[in-house]
C-alpha angles and dihedrals in degrees: 000000000000112000102236119133122221131284094050142117134182133189133187117183147160128210130186141173133214111254093237114007132064096257129117141166129217120189123181136180113195137185122202124191102176130185091234119050135354126324115254141188120216138195117203124190119186129179120193104204109139095156093048130028093345135248112311138180138177129186122200120193125205139179110269088243087071091064130085116179119180128187100190095065092016100235131149121195124180109176104303094347115102132181132180136147092276106033144027120190139152150112128235137177132193117179106316093339122103139179136178130179142179117187137169116209117208110203116239130224097250123101119237115284118232111193091191136053120264090252092054091054087056097043129079089236123105097037093212123060130192136192130173106213095191121013099186107035124161120227132198130164133064143295124198121191124179087338095311109125121207120188110213108208118163096340117161127219144115146273112230142187128199130173141152148128096273136010114257100262099232130002151148113219129188135186129184119190097190130337121242090248095031112038097175095053123097139193127196111178140160136184105199150162112220128200131237101187109305092338121094120216121225113270116277131188122220127179147172115205122182118189133154095000094308135101126221110187141166110194106157137068089235093058091039084076083080094053136068137197135175125175146170132170105322114350128072128185116192143156146157139202128196115170112313092340116095139170124184117179152161130209119192134176136190113240086230086063096055132094119207121215136179114229123193114216126214093261090057097255127130122249122183120227119196111187136177124187089185102063126132131236137195114187128184112206135186141158151116093280097050140028121266104260145144114243120201132199117183123194093338104085121108110225119180132175125189118199145157089233122087108221120224092205095065124049120228105242098179 
Protein backbone atom coordinates (compact mmCIF):
# COMPACT_ATOMS: atom_id res chain seq x y z
CA UNK A 1 0.00 0.00 0.00
CA UNK A 2 1.14 3.55 -0.68
CA UNK A 3 2.56 5.24 2.40
CA UNK A 4 0.29 8.30 2.54
CA UNK A 5 -1.32 9.35 5.83
CA UNK A 6 -4.92 10.58 6.02
CA UNK A 7 -6.07 13.20 5.34
CA UNK A 8 -4.42 13.29 1.91
CA UNK A 9 -5.36 13.44 -1.77
CA UNK A 10 -3.31 13.50 -4.93
CA UNK A 11 -4.26 14.05 -8.56
CA UNK A 12 -2.09 13.62 -11.63
CA UNK A 13 -3.74 14.59 -14.88
CA UNK A 14 -3.38 15.63 -18.48
CA UNK A 15 -5.66 17.72 -20.65
CA UNK A 16 -5.46 18.63 -24.33
CA UNK A 17 -7.43 20.44 -27.04
CA UNK A 18 -7.97 19.79 -30.73
CA UNK A 19 -6.09 22.47 -32.72
CA UNK A 20 -9.20 23.61 -34.65
CA UNK A 21 -12.42 21.98 -33.42
CA UNK A 22 -14.23 22.35 -30.05
CA UNK A 23 -13.02 19.00 -28.79
CA UNK A 24 -10.87 18.18 -25.76
CA UNK A 25 -9.81 15.37 -23.44
CA UNK A 26 -9.10 15.30 -19.71
CA UNK A 27 -7.63 12.23 -18.00
CA UNK A 28 -7.13 12.12 -14.20
CA UNK A 29 -5.63 9.54 -11.85
CA UNK A 30 -6.38 10.31 -8.21
CA UNK A 31 -5.65 8.95 -4.75
CA UNK A 32 -7.86 9.62 -1.75
CA UNK A 33 -6.83 8.85 1.83
CA UNK A 34 -9.84 10.10 3.82
CA UNK A 35 -10.27 10.41 7.56
CA UNK A 36 -13.58 8.56 7.13
CA UNK A 37 -13.76 5.38 5.06
CA UNK A 38 -11.20 3.40 3.10
CA UNK A 39 -8.52 4.81 0.78
CA UNK A 40 -9.37 4.57 -2.91
CA UNK A 41 -7.68 5.09 -6.27
CA UNK A 42 -9.79 6.49 -9.12
CA UNK A 43 -9.29 6.79 -12.87
CA UNK A 44 -11.35 9.49 -14.57
CA UNK A 45 -11.78 9.81 -18.36
CA UNK A 46 -13.55 12.87 -19.78
CA UNK A 47 -14.26 13.79 -23.40
CA UNK A 48 -15.59 17.23 -24.39
CA UNK A 49 -17.31 16.91 -27.76
CA UNK A 50 -20.53 18.99 -27.69
CA UNK A 51 -20.75 19.27 -31.49
CA UNK A 52 -20.00 15.58 -32.07
CA UNK A 53 -20.72 12.57 -29.86
CA UNK A 54 -21.53 14.77 -26.87
CA UNK A 55 -19.75 15.27 -23.57
CA UNK A 56 -18.88 12.00 -21.84
CA UNK A 57 -17.23 10.95 -18.59
CA UNK A 58 -16.46 7.71 -16.80
CA UNK A 59 -14.92 7.05 -13.38
CA UNK A 60 -13.48 3.68 -12.35
CA UNK A 61 -12.52 3.01 -8.71
CA UNK A 62 -9.89 0.58 -7.47
CA UNK A 63 -8.45 -0.54 -4.13
CA UNK A 64 -5.49 1.57 -3.07
CA UNK A 65 -3.25 -1.53 -3.37
CA UNK A 66 -3.76 -1.31 -7.15
CA UNK A 67 -2.00 2.09 -7.23
CA UNK A 68 1.70 2.84 -7.56
CA UNK A 69 2.75 6.51 -7.55
CA UNK A 70 6.42 7.45 -7.81
CA UNK A 71 8.07 10.85 -7.54
CA UNK A 72 11.64 10.10 -8.62
CA UNK A 73 10.53 9.10 -12.14
CA UNK A 74 7.12 10.83 -11.80
CA UNK A 75 4.88 7.94 -12.78
CA UNK A 76 1.34 7.10 -11.73
CA UNK A 77 -0.21 3.67 -12.19
CA UNK A 78 -3.70 2.64 -11.14
CA UNK A 79 -4.50 -0.88 -12.32
CA UNK A 80 -3.96 -0.77 -16.12
CA UNK A 81 -3.86 3.05 -16.34
CA UNK A 82 -0.37 4.54 -16.51
CA UNK A 83 0.70 8.19 -16.74
CA UNK A 84 4.14 9.74 -16.91
CA UNK A 85 5.63 12.78 -18.63
CA UNK A 86 5.95 11.03 -22.00
CA UNK A 87 3.02 8.60 -22.25
CA UNK A 88 -0.49 7.93 -21.05
CA UNK A 89 -2.15 4.60 -21.72
CA UNK A 90 -4.74 2.37 -20.17
CA UNK A 91 -8.20 0.85 -20.22
CA UNK A 92 -11.03 0.97 -17.67
CA UNK A 93 -14.57 -0.30 -17.30
CA UNK A 94 -17.31 0.73 -14.88
CA UNK A 95 -20.58 -1.15 -15.31
CA UNK A 96 -21.38 -0.98 -19.00
CA UNK A 97 -19.04 1.98 -19.52
CA UNK A 98 -15.61 1.44 -21.10
CA UNK A 99 -12.66 3.58 -22.11
CA UNK A 100 -9.20 3.02 -23.50
CA UNK A 101 -6.43 5.38 -24.55
CA UNK A 102 -2.92 5.38 -25.95
CA UNK A 103 -1.23 8.79 -26.01
CA UNK A 104 2.28 10.06 -26.67
CA UNK A 105 3.26 13.24 -24.88
CA UNK A 106 5.83 15.55 -26.48
CA UNK A 107 7.39 17.86 -23.87
CA UNK A 108 7.00 21.57 -24.56
CA UNK A 109 9.57 24.31 -24.21
CA UNK A 110 8.04 25.93 -21.12
CA UNK A 111 9.39 25.48 -17.62
CA UNK A 112 7.08 24.04 -14.92
CA UNK A 113 4.57 26.53 -13.50
CA UNK A 114 4.42 27.04 -9.74
CA UNK A 115 1.31 28.96 -8.72
CA UNK A 116 2.47 29.31 -5.09
CA UNK A 117 5.60 30.58 -3.38
CA UNK A 118 8.32 28.12 -2.38
CA UNK A 119 7.39 28.72 1.24
CA UNK A 120 3.74 27.85 0.57
CA UNK A 121 4.72 24.53 -1.00
CA UNK A 122 6.64 23.64 2.18
CA UNK A 123 3.94 24.91 4.55
CA UNK A 124 0.74 23.23 5.74
CA UNK A 125 -1.15 26.28 4.41
CA UNK A 126 -2.67 26.33 1.91
CA UNK A 127 -3.99 22.79 2.23
CA UNK A 128 -4.02 22.28 -1.57
CA UNK A 129 -0.91 22.51 -3.77
CA UNK A 130 -0.72 22.62 -7.55
CA UNK A 131 2.08 22.34 -10.11
CA UNK A 132 1.97 22.38 -13.91
CA UNK A 133 4.82 20.10 -14.90
CA UNK A 134 4.48 20.94 -18.60
CA UNK A 135 2.32 23.93 -19.65
CA UNK A 136 2.72 23.46 -23.43
CA UNK A 137 2.83 19.72 -24.08
CA UNK A 138 1.91 18.09 -27.37
CA UNK A 139 -0.34 15.01 -27.62
CA UNK A 140 -0.81 12.32 -30.27
CA UNK A 141 -2.60 8.97 -30.23
CA UNK A 142 -6.19 7.92 -29.56
CA UNK A 143 -8.95 7.95 -26.98
CA UNK A 144 -12.00 5.71 -27.11
CA UNK A 145 -14.90 6.24 -24.71
CA UNK A 146 -18.11 4.19 -24.88
CA UNK A 147 -17.26 3.14 -28.43
CA UNK A 148 -16.60 6.70 -29.62
CA UNK A 149 -13.08 6.90 -31.02
CA UNK A 150 -11.19 10.18 -31.13
CA UNK A 151 -7.91 10.44 -33.02
CA UNK A 152 -5.51 12.81 -31.26
CA UNK A 153 -3.17 14.44 -33.76
CA UNK A 154 -1.14 17.51 -32.81
CA UNK A 155 -3.28 18.51 -29.82
CA UNK A 156 -1.86 20.96 -27.26
CA UNK A 157 -2.32 20.78 -23.51
CA UNK A 158 -0.57 20.23 -20.20
CA UNK A 159 0.73 17.72 -17.64
CA UNK A 160 -0.37 18.54 -14.08
CA UNK A 161 0.04 17.51 -10.44
CA UNK A 162 -2.19 18.46 -7.48
CA UNK A 163 -1.97 17.26 -3.88
CA UNK A 164 -2.80 18.22 -0.32
CA UNK A 165 -4.67 17.46 2.89
CA UNK A 166 -7.94 19.06 1.80
CA UNK A 167 -9.45 20.40 -1.40
CA UNK A 168 -9.61 24.17 -1.61
CA UNK A 169 -13.15 24.83 -0.30
CA UNK A 170 -14.30 27.05 -3.19
CA UNK A 171 -12.49 28.25 -6.31
CA UNK A 172 -12.46 29.16 -9.96
CA UNK A 173 -9.46 27.78 -11.83
CA UNK A 174 -8.29 28.66 -15.31
CA UNK A 175 -5.55 27.35 -17.57
CA UNK A 176 -4.59 28.47 -21.08
CA UNK A 177 -2.00 26.46 -23.01
CA UNK A 178 -1.44 28.94 -25.82
CA UNK A 179 -3.63 31.79 -27.08
CA UNK A 180 -5.03 32.01 -30.61
CA UNK A 181 -2.80 35.00 -31.40
CA UNK A 182 0.06 34.07 -29.04
CA UNK A 183 0.51 30.27 -29.17
CA UNK A 184 3.58 30.27 -26.90
CA UNK A 185 1.91 32.31 -24.12
CA UNK A 186 0.29 30.63 -21.12
CA UNK A 187 -1.88 31.57 -18.14
CA UNK A 188 -2.48 29.71 -14.88
CA UNK A 189 -4.95 31.51 -12.60
CA UNK A 190 -7.15 30.84 -9.58
CA UNK A 191 -9.62 32.85 -7.50
CA UNK A 192 -10.12 30.88 -4.31
CA UNK A 193 -11.07 30.83 -0.66
CA UNK A 194 -8.61 28.80 1.39
CA UNK A 195 -9.22 27.16 4.77
CA UNK A 196 -7.45 27.66 8.07
CA UNK A 197 -9.06 24.93 10.15
CA UNK A 198 -12.82 25.58 9.99
CA UNK A 199 -12.36 29.23 8.98
CA UNK A 200 -12.46 30.31 5.32
CA UNK A 201 -10.25 33.15 4.17
CA UNK A 202 -11.54 35.93 1.89
CA UNK A 203 -11.14 35.11 -1.79
CA UNK A 204 -7.74 35.78 -3.35
CA UNK A 205 -6.60 35.73 -6.97
CA UNK A 206 -3.19 34.28 -7.87
CA UNK A 207 -1.79 33.84 -11.38
CA UNK A 208 1.26 33.09 -13.49
CA UNK A 209 1.19 34.72 -16.94
CA UNK A 210 3.96 34.05 -19.46
CA UNK A 211 4.14 36.15 -22.62
CA UNK A 212 6.85 37.27 -25.04
CA UNK A 213 9.53 35.45 -23.07
CA UNK A 214 8.62 37.18 -19.77
CA UNK A 215 6.74 36.07 -16.67
CA UNK A 216 4.31 38.20 -14.66
CA UNK A 217 3.11 36.42 -11.52
CA UNK A 218 1.28 36.91 -8.23
CA UNK A 219 1.87 33.90 -5.98
CA UNK A 220 1.31 35.19 -2.42
CA UNK A 221 -1.64 36.43 -0.38
CA UNK A 222 0.26 39.65 0.30
CA UNK A 223 0.59 40.48 -3.38
CA UNK A 224 -2.97 39.29 -4.07
CA UNK A 225 -4.12 42.56 -2.49
CA UNK A 226 -3.28 44.02 -5.93
CA UNK A 227 -5.43 41.52 -7.83
CA UNK A 228 -9.16 40.93 -8.11
CA UNK A 229 -11.47 38.17 -9.25
CA UNK A 230 -15.22 37.57 -9.21
CA UNK A 231 -16.92 34.53 -10.72
CA UNK A 232 -20.19 32.66 -11.03
CA UNK A 233 -21.27 29.80 -13.31
CA UNK A 234 -19.92 30.35 -15.92
CA UNK A 235 -18.34 33.80 -16.11
CA UNK A 236 -15.19 35.07 -14.44
CA UNK A 237 -13.70 38.56 -14.46
CA UNK A 238 -10.22 39.04 -13.04
CA UNK A 239 -7.14 41.21 -13.16
CA UNK A 240 -3.99 42.30 -11.46
CA UNK A 241 -1.60 45.21 -11.49
CA UNK A 242 1.87 45.41 -9.96
CA UNK A 243 3.93 48.45 -10.89
CA UNK A 244 3.73 48.94 -14.65
CA UNK A 245 2.52 45.40 -15.35
CA UNK A 246 -1.18 44.71 -15.78
CA UNK A 247 -3.62 42.06 -16.94
CA UNK A 248 -7.42 42.36 -17.12
CA UNK A 249 -9.47 39.49 -18.44
CA UNK A 250 -12.66 37.50 -18.69
CA UNK A 251 -13.21 33.76 -19.04
CA UNK A 252 -16.64 32.44 -20.06
CA UNK A 253 -18.10 29.03 -20.85
CA UNK A 254 -21.36 27.80 -22.33
CA UNK A 255 -23.10 25.38 -19.93
CA UNK A 256 -23.36 22.92 -22.84
CA UNK A 257 -19.55 22.74 -22.82
CA UNK A 258 -19.33 21.90 -19.09
CA UNK A 259 -18.97 18.48 -17.46
CA UNK A 260 -20.17 18.05 -13.86
CA UNK A 261 -18.36 15.67 -11.50
CA UNK A 262 -18.69 14.70 -7.83
CA UNK A 263 -15.48 14.88 -5.80
CA UNK A 264 -15.06 13.39 -2.34
CA UNK A 265 -12.98 15.48 0.04
CA UNK A 266 -10.63 14.03 2.63
CA UNK A 267 -13.26 14.45 5.37
CA UNK A 268 -15.74 12.36 3.38
CA UNK A 269 -17.96 15.23 2.26
CA UNK A 270 -19.02 15.75 -1.35
CA UNK A 271 -17.87 18.65 -3.53
CA UNK A 272 -19.14 19.45 -7.01
CA UNK A 273 -16.70 20.16 -9.82
CA UNK A 274 -17.90 21.88 -12.99
CA UNK A 275 -15.27 21.88 -15.70
CA UNK A 276 -15.11 23.07 -19.28
CA UNK A 277 -12.05 22.55 -21.42
CA UNK A 278 -13.73 24.59 -24.17
CA UNK A 279 -14.08 28.01 -22.54
CA UNK A 280 -13.12 31.37 -24.07
CA UNK A 281 -10.84 34.11 -22.76
CA UNK A 282 -10.09 37.70 -23.65
CA UNK A 283 -7.10 39.20 -21.90
CA UNK A 284 -5.75 42.75 -21.95
CA UNK A 285 -2.02 42.89 -21.20
CA UNK A 286 0.34 45.81 -20.72
CA UNK A 287 3.69 46.43 -19.09
CA UNK A 288 7.29 47.42 -19.50
CA UNK A 289 8.30 43.90 -20.54
CA UNK A 290 5.68 43.34 -23.26
CA UNK A 291 3.60 45.26 -25.77
CA UNK A 292 0.06 46.33 -24.88
CA UNK A 293 -2.24 43.87 -26.58
CA UNK A 294 -5.45 41.88 -26.40
CA UNK A 295 -4.92 38.12 -26.35
CA UNK A 296 -7.74 35.75 -27.30
CA UNK A 297 -8.24 32.05 -26.63
CA UNK A 298 -11.31 30.54 -28.27
CA UNK A 299 -12.67 27.16 -27.23
CA UNK A 300 -9.36 26.08 -25.65
CA UNK A 301 -9.47 27.38 -22.07
CA UNK A 302 -9.90 25.10 -19.06
CA UNK A 303 -12.36 26.78 -16.67
CA UNK A 304 -13.26 24.90 -13.50
CA UNK A 305 -15.45 25.79 -10.54
CA UNK A 306 -15.52 23.79 -7.30
CA UNK A 307 -18.49 24.37 -5.02
CA UNK A 308 -20.65 22.81 -2.30
CA UNK A 309 -23.74 23.52 -4.42
CA UNK A 310 -25.07 21.10 -7.01
CA UNK A 311 -26.11 23.05 -10.12
CA UNK A 312 -29.35 22.15 -11.90
CA UNK A 313 -28.11 23.47 -15.25
CA UNK A 314 -25.25 20.95 -15.68
CA UNK A 315 -25.69 17.16 -15.28
CA UNK A 316 -23.23 15.21 -13.16
CA UNK A 317 -21.62 12.68 -15.50
CA UNK A 318 -19.37 10.90 -12.98
